Residue frames as qw, qx, qy, qz and C-alpha x, y, z in Angstrom:
[[0.524, -0.800, 0.168, -0.237, -13.62, 36.80, 43.81],
 [0.923, -0.215, 0.159, 0.278, -11.08, 33.97, 43.79],
 [0.620, 0.511, 0.042, 0.594, -8.96, 35.94, 41.32],
 [0.156, -0.876, 0.090, -0.447, -9.16, 38.92, 43.65],
 [0.767, -0.606, 0.212, -0.008, -7.84, 36.87, 46.55],
 [0.881, 0.087, 0.172, 0.432, -5.10, 35.36, 44.38],
 [0.391, 0.724, 0.024, 0.568, -4.11, 38.78, 43.06],
 [0.368, -0.854, 0.170, -0.326, -3.96, 40.26, 46.53],
 [0.883, -0.390, 0.217, 0.144, -1.98, 37.28, 47.80],
 [0.778, 0.337, 0.122, 0.516, 0.47, 37.56, 44.91],
 [0.139, 0.830, -0.064, 0.537, 0.90, 41.31, 45.45],
 [0.605, -0.748, 0.206, -0.178, 1.44, 40.75, 49.21],
 [0.926, -0.126, 0.191, 0.299, 3.97, 37.99, 48.47],
 [0.587, 0.572, 0.046, 0.571, 5.82, 40.26, 46.04],
 [0.164, -0.872, 0.131, -0.443, 5.85, 43.04, 48.61],
 [0.804, -0.555, 0.215, 0.006, 7.16, 40.67, 51.28],
 [0.866, 0.162, 0.146, 0.450, 9.89, 39.49, 48.89],
 [0.310, 0.768, -0.024, 0.560, 10.80, 43.08, 48.17],
 [0.462, -0.821, 0.191, -0.275, 11.07, 43.84, 51.89],
 [0.908, -0.293, 0.226, 0.199, 13.25, 40.75, 52.39],
 [0.716, 0.441, 0.098, 0.533, 15.47, 41.72, 49.45],
 [0.016, 0.877, -0.091, 0.472, 15.79, 45.22, 50.87],
 [0.684, -0.685, 0.237, -0.086, 16.83, 43.88, 54.29],
 [0.906, -0.015, 0.216, 0.364, 19.38, 41.58, 52.64],
 [0.487, 0.691, 0.050, 0.532, 20.66, 44.48, 50.58],
 [0.263, -0.889, 0.173, -0.333, 21.09, 46.67, 53.66],
 [0.829, -0.472, 0.285, 0.090, 22.93, 43.88, 55.45],
 [0.830, 0.276, 0.205, 0.439, 25.10, 43.20, 52.42],
 [0.245, 0.856, -0.033, 0.454, 25.88, 46.88, 52.09],
 [0.503, -0.815, 0.245, -0.147, 27.07, 47.03, 55.69],
 [0.864, -0.277, 0.347, 0.238, 29.40, 44.05, 55.29],
 [0.724, 0.428, 0.242, 0.484, 30.80, 45.04, 51.87],
 [0.074, 0.959, -0.004, 0.272, 31.34, 48.67, 52.77],
 [0.679, -0.681, 0.188, 0.202, 34.06, 47.73, 55.20],
 [0.681, -0.211, 0.445, 0.542, 36.60, 46.99, 52.48],
 [0.454, 0.590, 0.456, 0.487, 35.62, 49.44, 49.75],
 [0.186, -0.011, -0.032, 0.982, 36.19, 53.05, 49.01],
 [0.267, 0.490, 0.477, -0.680, 33.31, 55.41, 49.46],
 [0.372, 0.423, -0.384, -0.731, 33.10, 55.95, 45.68],
 [0.254, 0.041, -0.937, -0.238, 32.75, 52.21, 45.05],
 [0.032, 0.348, 0.837, -0.421, 30.15, 51.91, 47.78],
 [0.291, 0.495, 0.163, -0.802, 28.24, 54.92, 46.51],
 [0.355, 0.304, -0.621, -0.629, 28.25, 53.61, 42.95],
 [0.217, -0.105, -0.969, -0.049, 27.04, 50.16, 44.01],
 [0.096, 0.409, 0.675, -0.607, 24.44, 51.64, 46.34],
 [0.354, 0.433, -0.091, -0.824, 23.08, 53.84, 43.56],
 [0.354, 0.149, -0.805, -0.452, 22.88, 50.86, 41.23],
 [0.157, -0.241, -0.937, 0.198, 21.09, 48.75, 43.84],
 [0.190, 0.429, 0.410, -0.782, 18.80, 51.66, 44.69],
 [0.392, 0.321, -0.402, -0.763, 17.89, 51.96, 41.01],
 [0.314, -0.023, -0.928, -0.200, 17.15, 48.24, 40.86],
 [0.035, -0.355, -0.801, 0.481, 14.95, 48.48, 43.94],
 [0.279, 0.420, 0.107, -0.857, 13.13, 51.51, 42.56],
 [0.398, 0.182, -0.668, -0.602, 12.47, 49.61, 39.33],
 [0.245, -0.172, -0.952, 0.069, 11.15, 46.64, 41.29],
 [0.100, 0.412, 0.565, -0.708, 8.89, 48.89, 43.39],
 [0.354, 0.354, -0.230, -0.835, 7.60, 50.47, 40.19],
 [0.364, 0.039, -0.856, -0.364, 6.87, 47.03, 38.71],
 [0.139, -0.295, -0.884, 0.335, 5.03, 45.98, 41.86],
 [0.207, 0.413, 0.295, -0.836, 2.98, 49.18, 41.92],
 [0.413, 0.248, -0.496, -0.722, 1.99, 48.64, 38.29],
 [0.315, -0.081, -0.941, -0.093, 1.08, 45.02, 39.04],
 [0.004, -0.365, -0.722, 0.587, -1.01, 46.05, 42.02],
 [0.305, 0.378, -0.011, -0.874, -2.76, 48.72, 39.94],
 [0.411, 0.121, -0.726, -0.538, -3.56, 46.17, 37.21],
 [0.232, -0.213, -0.935, 0.160, -4.93, 43.71, 39.77],
 [0.118, 0.398, 0.500, -0.760, -7.09, 46.38, 41.39],
 [0.389, 0.316, -0.274, -0.821, -8.49, 47.45, 38.03],
 [0.389, 0.023, -0.866, -0.313, -9.15, 43.86, 36.99],
 [0.136, -0.288, -0.863, 0.392, -10.83, 43.14, 40.31],
 [0.243, 0.367, 0.240, -0.865, -12.98, 46.27, 40.02],
 [0.452, 0.199, -0.537, -0.684, -14.16, 45.18, 36.58],
 [0.343, -0.104, -0.933, -0.031, -14.96, 41.69, 37.89],
 [0.002, 0.340, 0.689, -0.640, -16.91, 43.13, 40.84],
 [0.345, 0.335, -0.045, -0.876, -18.86, 45.44, 38.52],
 [0.449, 0.087, -0.744, -0.487, -19.72, 42.54, 36.21],
 [0.232, -0.218, -0.914, 0.250, -20.88, 40.46, 39.19],
 [0.147, 0.375, 0.435, -0.805, -23.03, 43.37, 40.41],
 [0.409, 0.260, -0.362, -0.797, -24.49, 43.81, 36.94],
 [0.381, -0.049, -0.898, -0.216, -25.37, 40.11, 36.79],
 [0.089, -0.330, -0.792, 0.505, -27.11, 40.34, 40.17],
 [0.264, 0.368, 0.117, -0.884, -29.05, 43.41, 39.00],
 [0.426, 0.147, -0.632, -0.631, -30.14, 41.62, 35.82],
 [0.301, -0.189, -0.933, 0.062, -31.36, 38.63, 37.85],
 [0.038, 0.385, 0.578, -0.718, -33.25, 40.94, 40.19],
 [0.347, 0.280, -0.215, -0.869, -34.89, 42.67, 37.19],
 [0.418, -0.016, -0.825, -0.379, -36.01, 39.29, 35.86],
 [0.204, -0.297, -0.856, 0.371, -37.41, 38.37, 39.27],
 [0.169, 0.363, 0.277, -0.873, -39.26, 41.70, 39.49],
 [0.419, 0.165, -0.497, -0.742, -40.77, 41.11, 36.04],
 [0.371, -0.149, -0.913, -0.078, -41.92, 37.64, 37.13],
 [0.093, -0.365, -0.693, 0.615, -43.45, 39.06, 40.30],
 [0.270, 0.308, -0.018, -0.912, -45.19, 41.86, 38.38],
 [0.441, 0.029, -0.710, -0.548, -46.65, 39.31, 35.96],
 [0.305, -0.272, -0.890, 0.200, -47.88, 37.19, 38.87],
 [0.044, 0.359, 0.435, -0.825, -49.39, 40.29, 40.51],
 [0.380, 0.194, -0.322, -0.845, -51.26, 41.22, 37.29],
 [0.422, -0.093, -0.863, -0.263, -52.53, 37.66, 37.05],
 [0.205, -0.348, -0.788, 0.465, -53.82, 37.78, 40.64],
 [0.172, 0.306, 0.156, -0.923, -55.42, 41.18, 40.08],
 [0.447, 0.068, -0.569, -0.687, -57.28, 39.83, 37.05],
 [0.396, -0.200, -0.896, 0.032, -58.36, 36.80, 39.04],
 [0.059, -0.339, -0.592, 0.729, -59.62, 39.01, 41.89],
 [0.322, 0.230, -0.132, -0.909, -61.58, 41.19, 39.46],
 [0.462, -0.034, -0.768, -0.442, -63.10, 38.07, 37.93],
 [0.318, -0.286, -0.855, 0.293, -64.07, 36.66, 41.31],
 [0.064, 0.324, 0.365, -0.870, -65.51, 40.01, 42.43],
 [0.401, 0.142, -0.359, -0.831, -67.56, 40.33, 39.24],
 [0.479, -0.152, -0.838, -0.212, -68.96, 36.78, 39.70],
 [0.198, -0.287, -0.734, 0.583, -69.75, 37.58, 43.33],
 [0.214, 0.225, 0.097, -0.946, -71.84, 40.62, 42.30],
 [0.429, -0.030, -0.643, -0.634, -74.11, 38.51, 40.07]]
């Protein structure tokens, strides 16, 4: 569960960084566009857009990996809880059989 929280926190931090980078990029684009030709601006914008798309893709892959890892961890934890419950049920069934035998014994002695 701790890994899940850390993974989510890391993914949220990466997303926040991406948003901040995007805002800085937009601001930078506005200031640099004043002195450039439209072709230069377009070329730089396309390059930066490609970089941002790559970063978004990396973050999506990272998030997907974390979700899968967390799902596996949750399934393992559930399986462990089920196994413990099975053991407890077996113990309770054994105790119940023991008490049933004891009751039968006491009833048979009472009939004599």
